[in-house]
C-alpha positions as MATLAB code, in Angstrom:
seq = 'MYPIALTTPMSKDLTDFGFESLSSPEAVESALQSTEGTALLVINSVCGCAAAMARPGAKLAVAQDKRPDRFYTVFAGVDGEATSKAREFLLPYPPSSPSIALFKDGKLVHFLERRHIEGRSAEIIADNLKTAFETYC';
ca = [
      43.834 -242.108  103.469;
      44.118 -239.793  100.967;
      41.373 -237.509   99.454;
      38.775 -239.244   96.920;
      39.218 -236.054   94.484;
      43.253 -236.970   94.233;
      42.623 -240.512   93.694;
      39.098 -241.114   91.785;
      40.932 -240.404   88.206;
      43.670 -243.129   89.643;
      40.976 -245.524   90.466;
      38.859 -244.908   86.880;
      41.999 -245.329   84.877;
      41.328 -249.278   85.869;
      37.495 -249.352   86.429;
      36.639 -247.499   83.500;
      39.368 -250.721   82.033;
      36.907 -253.276   82.819;
      38.468 -253.978   86.448;
      35.810 -254.125   89.441;
      36.459 -251.813   92.182;
      36.636 -254.171   95.260;
      35.638 -251.194   98.691;
      34.729 -253.707  100.645;
      36.070 -256.914  102.758;
      32.839 -258.461  102.313;
      33.481 -257.554   98.468;
      37.164 -258.796   98.323;
      36.063 -262.099   99.839;
      32.910 -262.803   97.605;
      35.373 -262.196   94.607;
      38.149 -263.976   95.599;
      37.590 -266.872   97.912;
      37.302 -270.309   96.824;
      36.093 -268.624   93.123;
      36.017 -270.835   90.010;
      38.209 -269.852   87.108;
      41.110 -266.911   87.293;
      40.997 -263.321   88.528;
      43.046 -261.057   88.256;
      43.464 -258.308   91.464;
      45.886 -255.120   91.647;
      46.602 -253.514   94.465;
      46.434 -249.530   93.173;
      48.441 -247.070   94.846;
      49.074 -243.242   94.270;
      52.431 -243.870   93.787;
      54.335 -243.128   90.572;
      55.300 -246.942   89.821;
      51.573 -247.327   89.654;
      50.648 -244.566   87.574;
      53.493 -245.302   84.955;
      54.136 -249.493   85.228;
      51.787 -251.256   87.420;
      48.091 -250.224   85.930;
      49.609 -249.690   82.109;
      51.394 -252.740   82.254;
      47.631 -254.739   83.653;
      46.052 -252.983   80.874;
      48.062 -254.063   78.746;
      48.206 -257.467   79.752;
      44.654 -257.900   79.658;
      43.863 -256.559   76.397;
      44.496 -259.774   74.549;
      42.297 -262.859   73.972;
      44.395 -265.396   76.997;
      43.420 -263.380   79.864;
      41.584 -264.195   83.508;
      37.983 -264.667   84.012;
      38.041 -261.492   86.042;
      39.934 -258.323   86.784;
      39.704 -256.482   90.547;
      41.237 -253.576   92.337;
      41.653 -252.255   95.815;
      43.449 -248.918   96.635;
      45.478 -248.621   98.908;
      45.395 -245.475  101.058;
      41.703 -245.292  100.018;
      39.615 -248.273  100.746;
      41.464 -249.686  104.012;
      39.497 -252.252  105.047;
      39.048 -254.070  101.733;
      43.123 -253.623  100.986;
      43.293 -255.423  104.398;
      41.167 -258.232  103.351;
      42.736 -258.471   99.866;
      46.194 -258.599  101.356;
      45.109 -261.618  103.121;
      44.751 -263.658  100.095;
      48.427 -262.431   99.246;
      49.764 -264.288  102.348;
      52.849 -265.044  102.920;
      54.077 -261.902  100.960;
      54.158 -258.720  103.042;
      51.705 -255.737  102.030;
      52.927 -254.625   98.756;
      51.260 -251.172   96.942;
      50.841 -251.509   93.890;
      50.966 -254.970   93.653;
      49.361 -257.617   90.667;
      48.174 -261.240   91.444;
      46.798 -263.942   89.827;
      44.379 -266.355   91.259;
      43.409 -269.985   90.225;
      40.209 -271.192   91.727;
      41.025 -269.443   94.897;
      44.317 -269.710   95.159;
      47.229 -267.312   94.238;
      49.525 -268.235   91.819;
      51.209 -265.511   90.124;
      52.149 -262.094   92.406;
      54.190 -258.995   91.379;
      55.117 -256.949   94.152;
      55.941 -253.896   94.471;
      59.681 -254.683   94.015;
      58.946 -256.400   90.708;
      57.475 -253.264   89.303;
      59.409 -250.512   90.251;
      61.658 -249.801   87.444;
      60.331 -251.547   85.166;
      58.415 -250.675   82.184;
      54.589 -251.369   81.805;
      55.596 -253.868   78.320;
      57.866 -255.613   80.658;
      54.773 -255.570   83.540;
      52.399 -256.736   80.809;
      54.422 -259.565   79.324;
      55.100 -260.800   82.888;
      51.469 -260.994   82.820;
      50.909 -262.435   79.553;
      53.223 -265.351   80.417;
      51.465 -266.128   83.800;
      48.196 -265.730   82.054;
      49.152 -268.536   79.655;
      49.972 -271.150   82.321;
      47.174 -270.279   84.126;
      44.355 -268.968   82.090;
];
């Protein structure tokens, strides 16, 4: 687990932008299980690709008219139980941090694993998500 003082600014990067932090398994379940509409979930991380690509890409993607109904985040390495619960909704994909998932009516419809994020620009991540939003939102 990472120190809260280290990760708070990384969390605020998304929560200050309107993402709701899910810090308990119950909050994750309530947010994602069979929820009507669309939801974007960012599994946040302390790594450089989260800072340079995943978080900025997610923020660029949701700063448009066609976007999910709700935005959530869990922080791997901080909210352990919440992250474990979120990863149950991402099966059959293996654990991946950072990662970004789009749900429609409680079902996973689009997923960016770390391997899809690492080495790509925030703009490429945003374009990928915008395409998914056009299809599912």
